[in-house]
C-alpha positions as CSV (number, residue, x, y, z in Angstrom):
1,M,8.6,-9.3,2.9
2,N,9.5,-6.9,0.2
3,T,8.1,-7.0,-3.4
4,K,10.9,-5.0,-5.0
5,L,12.4,-3.6,-7.2
6,H,10.3,-0.7,-6.3
7,D,9.5,1.4,-9.3
8,P,7.1,-0.7,-11.2
9,D,9.1,-1.2,-14.4
10,T,11.9,-3.0,-12.4
11,R,10.1,-5.2,-10.0
12,P,11.5,-8.6,-9.3
13,A,9.6,-11.6,-8.0
14,G,7.1,-10.6,-5.4
15,H,8.0,-10.9,-1.7
16,G,4.7,-9.9,-0.2
17,G,5.4,-9.2,3.4
18,S,5.7,-12.6,4.9
19,Q,2.3,-13.4,3.6
20,P,0.3,-15.2,1.1
21,W,-1.0,-14.0,-2.1
22,A,1.7,-11.8,-3.8
23,P,2.0,-12.6,-7.5
24,A,5.4,-12.9,-9.0
25,F,6.8,-10.1,-11.1
26,A,9.6,-10.6,-13.6
27,P,12.5,-8.3,-13.3
28,G,12.0,-5.4,-15.7
29,G,14.1,-3.0,-17.6
30,A,15.6,0.4,-16.9
31,A,12.5,2.6,-17.3
32,H,12.7,2.9,-13.5
33,A,15.8,5.0,-13.8
34,A,14.0,8.0,-15.2
35,H,11.3,7.8,-12.5
36,A,13.7,7.6,-9.6
37,A,16.2,10.1,-11.0
38,S,15.4,12.6,-8.2
39,S,16.7,10.0,-5.7
40,G,19.7,9.0,-7.7
41,A,20.8,12.6,-8.2
42,A,21.2,12.9,-4.4
43,T,23.6,10.0,-4.2
44,G,25.3,9.8,-7.6
45,F,23.6,6.4,-8.1
46,V,21.3,5.8,-11.1
47,P,18.7,3.1,-10.2
48,G,17.9,0.4,-12.6
49,R,21.2,0.5,-14.5
50,G,22.2,-2.9,-15.9
51,G,25.6,-4.6,-16.1
52,S,27.5,-7.0,-13.9
53,A,27.8,-6.4,-10.2
54,P,31.3,-5.7,-9.0
55,A,33.1,-8.2,-7.0
56,V,33.1,-7.3,-3.3
57,A,36.4,-7.9,-1.4
58,P,36.0,-9.2,2.2
59,L,37.0,-6.8,4.9
60,A,40.4,-6.9,6.4
61,P,40.5,-8.7,9.7
62,A,40.7,-5.6,11.9
63,E,37.8,-4.0,10.0
64,R,35.7,-7.2,10.2
65,A,36.4,-7.3,14.0
66,R,35.1,-3.7,14.3
67,L,32.0,-4.6,12.2
68,D,31.3,-7.7,14.4
69,A,31.6,-5.6,17.5
70,A,29.3,-2.9,16.1
71,F,26.7,-5.4,15.0
72,R,26.7,-7.2,18.4
73,A,26.4,-3.9,20.2
74,T,23.5,-2.7,18.0
75,L,21.6,-6.0,18.4
76,A,22.2,-6.0,22.2
77,R,21.0,-2.4,22.5
78,G,17.9,-3.2,20.5
79,I,16.2,-1.5,17.5
80,H,12.9,0.1,17.0
81,G,11.2,-2.7,15.2
82,L,11.5,-6.1,13.5
83,C,9.3,-7.6,10.8
84,F,8.2,-10.9,12.2
85,S,7.0,-14.1,10.6
86,P,7.0,-17.4,12.6
87,Y,7.2,-19.9,9.7
88,L,9.2,-23.0,10.2
89,E,10.8,-24.9,7.4
90,G,8.1,-26.7,5.4
91,Q,5.6,-24.0,6.3
92,Q,4.4,-21.2,4.0
93,P,1.5,-18.7,3.6
94,G,-1.6,-20.7,4.1
95,S,-0.1,-23.0,6.8
96,K,-1.9,-22.9,10.1
97,I,0.3,-21.3,12.8
98,G,0.0,-22.2,16.5
99,A,0.4,-20.0,19.5
100,A,3.3,-22.0,20.9
101,Q,5.3,-21.6,17.7
102,I,4.7,-17.8,17.7
103,R,5.6,-17.6,21.4
104,E,8.8,-19.5,20.9
105,R,10.0,-17.3,18.0
106,L,9.0,-14.0,19.7
107,A,10.9,-15.1,22.8
108,I,14.1,-15.2,20.7
109,I,13.8,-11.6,19.5
110,K,12.1,-9.8,22.3
111,R,15.3,-8.5,23.9
112,H,16.4,-6.9,20.6
113,T,13.4,-4.9,19.5
114,R,10.7,-2.6,20.9
115,W,8.1,-3.2,18.2
116,V,7.0,-6.3,16.1
117,R,5.4,-6.0,12.7
118,S,3.0,-8.8,11.7
119,F,1.5,-9.2,8.2
120,S,-1.7,-11.1,8.5
121,C,-4.7,-11.7,10.8
122,T,-5.7,-15.1,9.6
123,D,-4.4,-18.7,9.8
124,G,-3.2,-18.2,13.4
125,H,-1.2,-15.0,12.7
126,E,-3.9,-13.0,14.6
127,Q,-2.4,-14.5,17.8
128,T,0.9,-12.7,17.2
129,P,-0.1,-9.2,18.5
130,R,-1.6,-10.6,21.8
131,I,1.5,-12.7,22.5
132,A,3.7,-9.8,21.6
133,H,1.9,-7.5,24.1
134,E,2.2,-10.2,26.7
135,M,6.0,-9.8,26.2
136,N,5.8,-6.0,26.5
137,L,6.4,-5.5,22.8
138,K,4.4,-2.9,20.8
139,T,2.7,-4.1,17.6
140,L,2.2,-2.9,14.1
141,V,-0.6,-5.3,13.0
142,G,-1.2,-5.9,9.3
143,A,-4.2,-7.1,7.4
144,W,-2.9,-8.8,4.2
145,L,-5.0,-7.8,1.2
146,G,-4.8,-9.3,-2.3
147,T,-7.1,-10.3,-5.2
148,D,-9.3,-12.8,-3.2
149,R,-12.2,-10.7,-1.8
150,A,-13.2,-13.4,0.6
151,I,-9.8,-13.6,2.1
152,N,-9.7,-9.8,2.3
153,A,-12.9,-9.8,4.2
154,R,-11.5,-12.2,6.7
155,E,-8.3,-10.2,7.1
156,I,-10.2,-7.0,7.7
157,A,-12.5,-8.7,10.3
158,G,-9.4,-10.2,11.9
159,V,-7.4,-7.0,12.2
160,I,-10.5,-5.1,13.6
161,A,-11.0,-7.9,16.2
162,V,-7.3,-7.8,17.2
163,A,-7.4,-4.0,17.6
164,Q,-10.7,-3.9,19.4
165,A,-9.2,-6.4,21.9
166,G,-6.5,-3.9,22.5
167,H,-3.5,-5.6,20.9
168,A,-2.8,-3.2,17.9
169,D,-0.7,-0.1,18.5
170,I,-0.8,0.7,14.8
171,V,-2.9,-1.0,12.1
172,A,-1.7,-1.5,8.5
173,V,-4.4,-2.1,6.0
174,G,-2.7,-3.8,3.1
175,N,0.9,-4.3,2.1
176,E,2.0,-3.2,-1.4
177,V,-1.5,-3.7,-2.8
178,L,-1.0,-0.9,-5.3
179,L,2.5,-2.0,-6.3
180,R,1.1,-5.5,-7.1
181,E,-2.0,-3.9,-8.7
182,D,-4.2,-6.3,-6.6
183,L,-6.8,-3.7,-5.8
184,S,-7.8,-0.3,-7.2
185,E,-7.2,2.9,-5.4
186,D,-10.9,3.2,-4.6
187,E,-11.1,-0.3,-3.2
188,L,-8.1,0.3,-1.0
189,I,-9.6,3.5,0.3
190,D,-12.9,1.8,1.1
191,H,-10.9,-0.8,3.2
192,L,-9.0,2.0,5.0
193,R,-12.2,3.9,5.8
194,Q,-13.9,0.7,7.0
195,V,-11.1,0.0,9.5
196,K,-10.7,3.6,10.6
197,A,-14.5,3.8,11.4
198,A,-14.3,0.6,13.4
199,L,-11.2,1.6,15.4
200,P,-11.4,5.2,16.6
201,G,-8.2,6.2,18.5
202,V,-6.1,3.5,16.8
203,P,-3.6,4.9,14.1
204,V,-4.5,3.3,10.8
205,G,-2.5,3.5,7.6
206,Y,-1.2,1.7,4.5
207,V,2.2,0.1,3.6
208,D,3.8,0.4,0.1
209,A,6.9,1.4,-1.8
210,Y,7.8,5.0,-1.2
211,F,7.0,6.2,-4.7
212,L,3.4,4.9,-4.5
213,F,2.5,7.6,-2.0
214,E,3.5,10.1,-4.6
215,K,1.4,8.4,-7.2
216,H,-1.7,8.0,-5.0
217,P,-2.2,11.2,-3.0
218,R,-5.8,10.2,-2.1
219,V,-4.5,7.0,-0.4
220,T,-1.8,9.1,1.3
221,A,-4.4,11.6,2.6
222,E,-6.5,8.7,4.0
223,C,-3.7,7.4,6.2
224,D,-3.2,8.4,9.9
225,V,0.3,7.0,9.5
226,V,2.2,6.4,6.2
227,M,4.3,3.3,6.2
228,T,7.0,3.2,3.5
229,N,9.0,0.2,2.3
230,C,12.5,1.2,1.3
231,Y,14.9,-1.3,-0.4
232,P,18.0,0.0,-2.0
233,F,18.9,-3.6,-2.8
234,W,15.9,-4.0,-5.1
235,E,16.8,-0.9,-7.0
236,G,20.3,-2.2,-7.7
237,C,22.1,0.2,-5.4
238,P,25.6,-0.7,-4.2
239,R,25.8,-1.3,-0.5
240,E,28.2,1.6,0.0
241,Q,25.6,4.0,-1.3
242,A,22.6,2.3,0.2
243,L,22.0,4.3,3.3
244,P,21.9,7.7,1.6
245,Y,19.8,6.3,-1.2
246,M,17.3,4.9,1.4
247,Q,17.3,8.3,3.0
248,T,16.1,9.8,-0.3
249,M,13.3,7.3,-0.4
250,L,12.2,8.5,3.0
251,A,12.5,12.1,2.0
252,R,10.3,11.5,-1.0
253,T,7.7,9.9,1.2
254,R,7.8,12.9,3.6
255,A,7.3,15.3,0.7
256,A,4.3,13.3,-0.5
257,A,2.8,13.2,3.0
258,P,3.5,16.5,4.7
259,G,2.4,16.6,8.4
260,K,1.8,12.9,8.5
261,R,3.4,10.4,10.9
262,I,5.8,8.4,8.7
263,L,7.7,5.2,9.5
264,I,9.9,2.9,7.5
265,S,7.9,-0.3,7.5
266,E,10.6,-2.5,5.8
267,T,14.2,-2.2,4.9
268,G,17.1,-4.7,4.9
269,W,19.8,-6.4,2.9
270,P,20.2,-10.1,2.0
271,D,23.3,-12.0,3.1
272,Q,23.1,-14.7,0.4
273,G,22.0,-15.1,-3.2
274,S,22.5,-13.5,-6.6
275,A,23.4,-9.8,-7.2
276,F,20.8,-7.5,-8.5
277,H,22.6,-4.9,-10.8
278,G,25.1,-3.3,-8.4
279,A,23.6,-4.6,-5.3
280,V,25.5,-7.7,-4.0
281,P,24.2,-9.9,-1.1
282,G,26.7,-10.8,1.5
283,T,27.2,-11.3,5.2
284,E,29.3,-8.2,5.7
285,A,26.9,-6.1,3.5
286,A,23.9,-7.2,5.5
287,M,25.6,-6.5,8.8
288,Q,26.8,-3.1,7.7
289,Y,23.5,-2.1,6.4
290,F,21.8,-3.1,9.6
291,V,24.4,-1.2,11.7
292,D,24.3,1.9,9.6
293,T,20.5,2.1,9.4
294,A,20.1,1.6,13.2
295,A,22.7,4.3,14.0
296,W,21.1,6.8,11.6
297,A,17.6,6.0,12.8
298,E,18.6,6.4,16.4
299,R,20.3,9.7,15.7
300,E,17.3,11.1,13.8
301,G,14.5,9.6,15.8
302,I,13.2,7.5,12.8
303,E,10.7,4.8,13.4
304,W,11.8,1.8,11.4
305,F,11.4,-1.9,11.0
306,H,14.2,-4.2,9.9
307,F,13.3,-6.8,7.4
308,A,13.4,-9.4,8.8
309,A,13.7,-11.3,12.1
310,F,14.0,-14.8,10.6
311,D,15.0,-16.3,7.2
312,E,12.0,-17.9,5.5
313,A,12.9,-21.0,3.4
314,W,9.7,-20.9,1.3
315,K,10.7,-17.6,-0.3
316,V,13.4,-19.0,-2.6
317,G,10.8,-20.0,-5.1
318,A,8.8,-16.7,-4.9
319,E,11.8,-14.3,-4.9
320,G,14.7,-16.0,-6.5
321,D,17.7,-17.2,-4.5
322,V,18.0,-14.1,-2.3
323,G,14.4,-14.5,-1.0
324,A,15.2,-16.8,1.9
325,F,18.1,-14.8,3.3
326,W,16.9,-11.5,4.8
327,G,16.8,-12.5,8.5
328,L,19.0,-11.7,11.4
329,W,18.3,-15.3,12.5
330,D,18.3,-18.3,10.1
331,K,15.3,-20.5,9.4
332,D,16.1,-22.6,12.4
333,A,16.3,-19.5,14.7
334,R,20.1,-19.6,15.0
335,P,21.8,-16.1,15.1
336,K,23.5,-15.6,11.7
337,F,25.9,-12.7,12.5
338,A,26.3,-12.3,16.3
């Protein structure tokens, strides 16, 4: 999942994809606002500004009925991609995951997405891409990198094996490694080059917050595909301004990576938990953000992955009380909004 707030001085507790070893960051101050001012200027929103979040009134019945219908239609039509983690309650990163569990969870979402993004190639997660391909889903396959070099080596070997078996349509070498400062730029580039050398013909890239591709042009240049995580929520943006603000995040990534294939590797909105500055979790907010993002992406031909398919109960401790509530389905695989 997401390790946001994105600009480093305002990061909250680390999400870390759906995977293991993301350290927790305490929420920071407003130094982020100056760094992201170019984004805020486009929307009138100043990221990182403190203060209490405004109360959000529920929609009138007719408006809620329209939102319900739009959400159901969007989900039925299907979106480009979903971030997928198969954890059941009581499981967490490090738990061993079986093929039957992965298959059961993928079967729930397969009608609603064309791509699945996985985050790890160890502890059983390396089975996800093969099972997804059996269900005619395309795969964005991640190797989770952190501070443990032995685990990193297993992840790299795992993702290479998955791709060489023909089950990776795109490979992501690391997720927010630079944001968490788990590896140096040179170490990350070495991993990218190792994977690219082993997988000719397979698009290989890196996932991070949009502004990290501005800060690390050598990493950006190394990517066949640039994968940007965009979370207006974790920059305190009110839901009403979230789509245009997210669009500025994508625009900044494009400016940092001219000519590159770029996709939004994570974006979403939580439906429960505490507000973060002006960003307020809520059922209607989560539904509207999903509907708005899907409609825009379809119009513009944007490749994007919604975070996430399922709620993950273990994330409450890692990310505060919003951490467990980013899914379209709850932790028990029941639809939350449809």
